[in-house]
C-alpha positions as a Python dict, from the first residue, in 0.01 Angstrom:
ca = {
    (1, 'M'): (0, 0, 0),
    (2, 'I'): (-84, 173, 427),
    (3, 'S'): (332, 253, 564),
    (4, 'F'): (426, 364, 911),
    (5, 'Q'): (736, 465, 1005),
    (6, 'V'): (819, 245, 1347),
    (7, 'N'): (1129, 354, 1495),
    (8, 'D'): (1110, 170, 1844),
    (9, 'M'): (1140, -180, 1590),
    (10, 'T'): (1496, -309, 1688),
    (11, 'C'): (1526, -653, 1605),
    (12, 'G'): (1371, -990, 1462),
    (13, 'H'): (1189, -1006, 1759),
    (14, 'C'): (974, -664, 1705),
    (15, 'V'): (961, -759, 1306),
    (16, 'S'): (768, -1070, 1435),
    (17, 'S'): (582, -928, 1713),
    (18, 'I'): (474, -609, 1428),
    (19, 'T'): (355, -885, 1174),
    (20, 'K'): (192, -1157, 1389),
    (21, 'A'): (7, -784, 1540),
    (22, 'V'): (-71, -731, 1215),
    (23, 'K'): (-200, -1061, 1060),
    (24, 'A'): (-460, -1113, 1397),
    (25, 'L'): (-615, -804, 1246),
    (26, 'D'): (-598, -819, 887),
    (27, 'S'): (-492, -1269, 815),
    (28, 'G'): (-499, -1190, 422),
    (29, 'A'): (-244, -846, 487),
    (30, 'T'): (36, -893, 345),
    (31, 'V'): (378, -705, 536),
    (32, 'Q'): (670, -614, 444),
    (33, 'V'): (943, -465, 689),
    (34, 'D'): (1292, -298, 639),
    (35, 'L'): (1441, -280, 998),
    (36, 'S'): (1730, -71, 911),
    (37, 'T'): (1493, 189, 817),
    (38, 'H'): (1234, 88, 1093),
    (39, 'L'): (979, 70, 793),
    (40, 'V'): (598, -117, 792),
    (41, 'K'): (428, -84, 458),
    (42, 'I'): (148, -265, 470),
    (43, 'E'): (-127, -375, 159),
    (44, 'A'): (-433, -403, 356),
    (45, 'T'): (-715, -627, 263),
    (46, 'E'): (-1008, -621, 598),
    (47, 'A'): (-771, -362, 820),
    (48, 'D'): (-799, 45, 737),
    (49, 'A'): (-463, 268, 864),
    (50, 'V'): (-619, 353, 1183),
    (51, 'E'): (-735, 13, 1253),
    (52, 'L'): (-379, -105, 1188),
    (53, 'S'): (-175, 148, 1380),
    (54, 'E'): (-404, 52, 1667),
    (55, 'A'): (-289, -289, 1650),
    (56, 'I'): (84, -259, 1621),
    (57, 'K'): (34, -6, 1919),
    (58, 'E'): (-121, -290, 2133),
    (59, 'A'): (195, -486, 2061),
    (60, 'G'): (379, -215, 2239),
    (61, 'Y'): (553, -18, 1945),
    (62, 'T'): (499, 364, 1833),
    (63, 'P'): (392, 326, 1448),
    (64, 'V'): (398, 719, 1303),
    (65, 'A'): (245, 695, 899),
    (66, 'I'): (449, 823, 712),
    (67, 'A'): (203, 1071, 589),
    (68, 'A'): (310, 1202, 932),
    (69, 'V'): (587, 1186, 936),
    (70, 'T'): (748, 1483, 767),
    (71, 'R'): (483, 1712, 987),
    (72, 'I'): (620, 1546, 1298),
    (73, 'A'): (974, 1533, 1244),
    (74, 'A'): (1065, 1808, 1501),
    (75, 'A'): (809, 1536, 1746),
    (76, 'K'): (991, 1286, 1714),
    (77, 'D'): (1280, 1391, 2010),
    (78, 'A'): (987, 1436, 2243),
    (79, 'S'): (891, 1115, 2169),
    (80, 'P'): (990, 845, 2409),
    (81, 'A'): (1156, 525, 2202),
    (82, 'R'): (1344, 166, 2277),
    (83, 'K'): (1686, 207, 2448),
    (84, 'G'): (1846, -83, 2272),
    (85, 'C'): (1674, -456, 2191),
    (86, 'C'): (1377, -548, 2406),
    (87, 'C'): (1473, -895, 2352),
    (88, 'G'): (1717, -814, 2667),
}
C-alpha cells in the first residue's frame, strides 16, 4: 500500500481528479481516499510510488509520501496550499 498526504485535496471533485489520475496511470489500482484526513491510499498493480506521486502532481495537487510526512512537518507551513474549494 502506498500512502500520500494530500492537504490541498478539499472536496469531492479533488477526490475524483486524483482517482482518475491514478487510474489513468495504473488502471488496476485500488484507490482509497479519506477526505477528512487528506489521506490517499493506493494499492498499485503496475505503478510505483514515484510514478503515482507524479500523476497526482500533474492533476494539480501536492502529494507527500506518508513516510516523508514526519520528516517534513516543519516544511508544511512553507508549502503553498490551495485556499478554499477548487470548484469555485
